[in-house]
N, C-alpha and C positions, 0 to 999 in steps of 0.2 A: 853698690850692685845687690840686687835682691837675692835673698836666699831661696834655694829649692833644690830640686833633683838636678843632676847633670843633664845637659840637652840630649846626650847619647842614650840615656836611660829613658827619657820621655819618648823617643822615637824608635826605640828597639821593637822589632816585629814580635809578635807572640810566638812563643815556642809550639811547634806541633806536638800533640800528644803522641807518644809512642803506639798507642792504639790505632792511630789513623795511618801510620806507616805499616802497621801490620795488616790492616784491612786492604791497603792498596796492594801490597805484595800478595795477599791471597787472591784478590781479584785478577792480578796479572798472572798468576799461576794457573788459575781456572781458565783464563782466556787462552793461554798457551797450551794447555792440555786439551781443550775443545778444538783448538786449531790443528793439533797434531792428529787427533782422532779423525777430523774430517778429511785432512789432507793426505794421510799416510796410505789410505786404499788407492788414492790417485796415483801418488808416487810409486806405489808398488806395482801398479798396472803399467806406468809408463817405463819403470826400470825393467819390468819383465818382458816388454816388447823388444828389448834388446838382449835378452837372454837366449841361449840355445836351449832345445828342447830337454837335453840331459839336465841342464842346470835348473830348469823349471821344476823338475821332479826330485831335486837333489835334498837330502835330509842331513842336517836342518837346512831350512831355506836360506837363501842369501840375500842381503838387503841390496847390495851394489852388484851389478853384472861383473863376473870374473872376466869375460871376454865379451866384447861388443859384437852382437850379430844383428844383422838386418834382414835375415832371411824372412821373417814374418812380414815385413813391408814389401819384399820383393814378391812373395807368394801372393799377397793381397792384390797388388796392382798388375802383375804379370800373368796370374793364373785365374783370378777369381773375378775380374772386372770390377774391382772396388772403386776404381776411379770413375766409372760410369754410374755406380750408385751414389757416390758423393756428389756428382753433377745433378743427378735426378733429385736428391734431397734439397740441394740448395735451389734449384729451379722451382720446385713444388712449393716450398716455404716461401720463396720470395714472392711468387704470384699470390699465394693463399694470404700472406701477411698484408700485401698491397690492397687486395680487394677487400679484406675485412677492415682494415683501417679506413679506407676510402668510404665504404657504405656504412660501416659502424659509427664513423664521426658525424655523417649527415644524419643518420637515425638519432644519435645522441643529442645533437644540436637541436633537432626539432623537439624532442622530449624536454630539453633543458629550458628552450626558449618560448615555445608556444604553449598556451594554456588551453587544455581541452576541457570540455564539459564533463561534469560527473567525476572529476578527479581521475580522469583516465590516463594522465602522464604517470601517476604512481602505479596504477594497475598495469598499464603496458609494460613499464620498466620492470615490475615484478614477474609478469608473465614471460618476458624476454629471459630474465635471469633464471626462472624455474626450469628452462630447458637444460640448463647446466647441472641441475639436482638429478637428472636421469641418468642412471648408469649406461655408459655407451654400449656395453655388451648386450643391453636389451634390445637396441635397435639394429644389430648387426644383421639380422635376417631380412628385415624389410629394406634396409639400406642396400644390400647386395642384390636383393630382387629388383629394386629401382635402377641401380647402376646397370645391372645385367640387361634389363629390358630397354634400356637407352644404348645399348651396345657400347658401353664405356668401361668394360673391364679391360684391365691392362692398358690404361691410357692416362696420361697426364690430367686430362679434363676430369675424368672420374674422381681422381685422388683430390684434386683442388677443389671440386664442388663439395666433397665431404669435409675437407678441412675447413673450407670456409664456413659451412652450415654449423660446425661445432665451435669455431672461434668467434663467429660474429656476435652471439649474444654476450660473450665476455668483453669484446671490444665495445658494444654499445653501453654496457653497464659502467664500465671503467671510463670511457670518454665523458658520459654524462656527468659523472661525480666531478671531473675535472672542469668541465664547461660550467657547471653550476657556480663554481668558485669565483669565476671571472665576473666583475661587476658588468651588468648590462648596460649601465650608462656609457660605457666607452663605445659600445655598438651604436647607441642612440646618437651620440655625437657624430659618429660617422655617416648615419642616416641623414642627419641634419645637414651635413656638409654636401649631400647629394649621391652618396654611395648606395647601391642596392644592398638588399638583405644578404645576397651571396657575395658581394664585394666585401661588406662589413665582416662576414664571417671569414673569408679568406684573408684579408688584410689586418684584421684586428684580433679575432678571437683565436684562430689557428696559431699565430706567432706566440700568444700569450700561453696557450695550451701545448706548445712544443714539448716541454718536459712530460706532460701526460702522455702525448703521442708516443714519444719514445719509450716510456715505461710500458705502455700497453703493447707496443709492437714487440718489445723483447720478450714480454710474457707469453704471446701468441707464438713467437719464433721458437721459444724453448718447447712450448707444448707441442707445436706442429713437428718440430724437428725430432722429437723423441717419440712420436706417435707409433704405435706398432700394430695394434689391433686391426684397424681398418686397412693398413698398408698391407699386412700379410695376407688379408682376405681378398683385396681388390687388385693386388699386383702379384703375378706369378712368373714373369718373365723379367730378365736382366735389363730390357730396354727401359722399363719405368721403375723397376724396384728400388725403393729408397734404401738408405744406409742401415736403418735400424733392422730391416728385414735381411739385408745382405750380410749383416753381422750375425744375425740369429742362424742363418743357414750354415755357418761353420760348425754348429753343433750337430754331430752326425748320430745315427743310431748305434755305431759301434766305437768310434773315436771323436774326439774334440780337438780342433785345430787350435790349441792353446796360444801358440806363437802368433797366429793370424789374428785371434780374438783380440789378444792384448794390443797388437799393432792397430786393428781397426778401432778399438775403444780410444786409443791415443789420437788418431787421426779424427775421429769424431768430435773430440774435445775441441780441436783447434778453432774451427769457426766460430763456436759460442764464446770461447775465450776472447778472441779477437773483437767480435762484436760488443762484448761486455766491456773491454778495456776502451774502445773507441767511444762508446756512449755512456761510460760510467758517470761522468758529470751530469748529463741530462737524467740518467736513471735515478740518481740520488735526489735530484731536484723534483722529479716527478712523483716519487714515492712520499716526499714530505710536503707537496703542493696542498696548500690549505690546513696544514697542521697548526700553524700559529693562530690562525682564525679560530 
């Protein structure tokens, strides 16, 4: 039998230095602290929505509600037409995102697949993106005059037109970057098999760009859902008023309805959280599409 070290010592795994454990523990502590810092305001708003008005101003403030109260939610939906505002926001955002994604994807496909003379593809893409560099407050007066001249104030159509106009450049730029990452040879194979250009885009490119579509749609949803500036200027009646304006109207000159505001913020979070949870897998794939390449 040959001499040597025991078999167990030859295959023993290397010991991890204590410094590695210390770095891992420090990293975990930093992540936990950051998570608490980001989530605690949200938790405090949700818990405050179930507190009474007296407990909201109690010193020192309470972290957990001493007595569960839903007066804020009852006040929102029974007296302030918050249900109508929630429907308005969901309807306006749904239509705006659908139009922006449909038109933006066609424009992005054209910029990504067709070669224009004098490098106009890159110039057009930059010009489209440059519209996002302009502060929206600069355009509020001409936008109001245009919508007013078209008799679209306090209408769904007026808000949808404005939302689409400001989200369309973002949709074009995002979808163009996703479509460029898809090999054009796959579409050429479909064209050889007899498919038209539109069929190749619909049956080959769009299924592969689905994560990008989802990621772009979520960003546009969040941007449109939280939009306040144009909503407060172009809507002044509860019939079309979105949720951002309805929540801001709870702040009065003399008093602020803090119970209703906390309840409104809690209700406003629910659609976005549900959407993010349902599309989380596609969102992560969309954000990392093309990263390996």
